[in-house]
N, C-alpha and C positions, 0 to 999 in steps of 0.2 A: 504493500499500500504506500502510496505517495501522498504528502500533504503540503498545502500552502496556506497561509494566513495573511490577510491584508485588512485592516481595521477590524470591524466586527465580524468579518466573514472568514470561514474556515472551508477550504475545498479539499476533499478527499477523493483520490483516484484508486480504483482497483485495478490491477494488472491483468490484462488478457489480450486477445486478439484486438479488440478495442478497448480502451479503459473506461469504464463507467465512471462518471463523475458526480459527485453530490456536494452541493454548496449549502452550508448551514450558517445562520445567523446566530452566533454564539451568545448574544445578549438576550435574544428571545428563546433560544433553545429549539429553533424551527428549521426545516429544511426549506430552502428558498428555490433551489434549482436542481433538477436531475437531467443529466445529458450524457454524451460519451465523446471521447476524442481518440485520435489515431495514437499509435505507439511508434517511437522513433528511438532506435538504439537501445531498446529494452526498457524505455521509460515512457510514461504517458506525455503528450505533447500538450501541456497546458500551462497557464499563468494566471494569477489572480492579482489585480491592481486596481485601487480606487473603486471598488464597487463594479468591476468589469472582469468577467471571466473570458480569457482568451483561449481558444482551443483550434485544433486542426481537424477539419472534416471534408472528405472528398477533394483533397488538394487545395482547400481555402483556408485561409486564417479567418476564423469567426470571432466576432466580439459579441458578448452577451451581457447586457446590463442585468445584474443579479436581482435587483428588486423588481423591475418591471418585466424581465424576461424578453425584451426587445432585442433582436439579433441584427447584425449587419455583417456582410462579408467584406474584409479589408483588402485582402491580395490574394493572389496564387501562390502557392508554395509547392515544394516537391513531397508528396506523400511519403510517409514513413522515413523521411530523411531531414525532417525539420523540428528543432527543439525551440521552446519558447522561454524567454527569461523576462520577469517582470522589471519595469523602470517606472519612475514616477510619472513620466508622460505617457505611459501605455505599455508597450511590449517591444522586446528584441527578439527577432527570429534569426536563427543560425540554421543554414542548410549545407549538409555535406554532400557534394556530388563529385 
């Protein structure tokens, strides 16, 4: 299992063919969001920053607002070869090709 925390949100990723992601509001003790991400180099490709969950799905970087659930595709990436790292202004994606 992989975890990330940002503010009052905790993201947990279960490892598998696709990693199941669960985002929890730790202040309320409630699940905010459930989704999945691709795996890259043996780890789930996701990052949590500033109330936004970033993940890889079908070759796209997807940003999901945790509270509203609104999603937007940000850019195309290489499936199963891109890892995400949180930054204060969003996310940093690294692709190994």
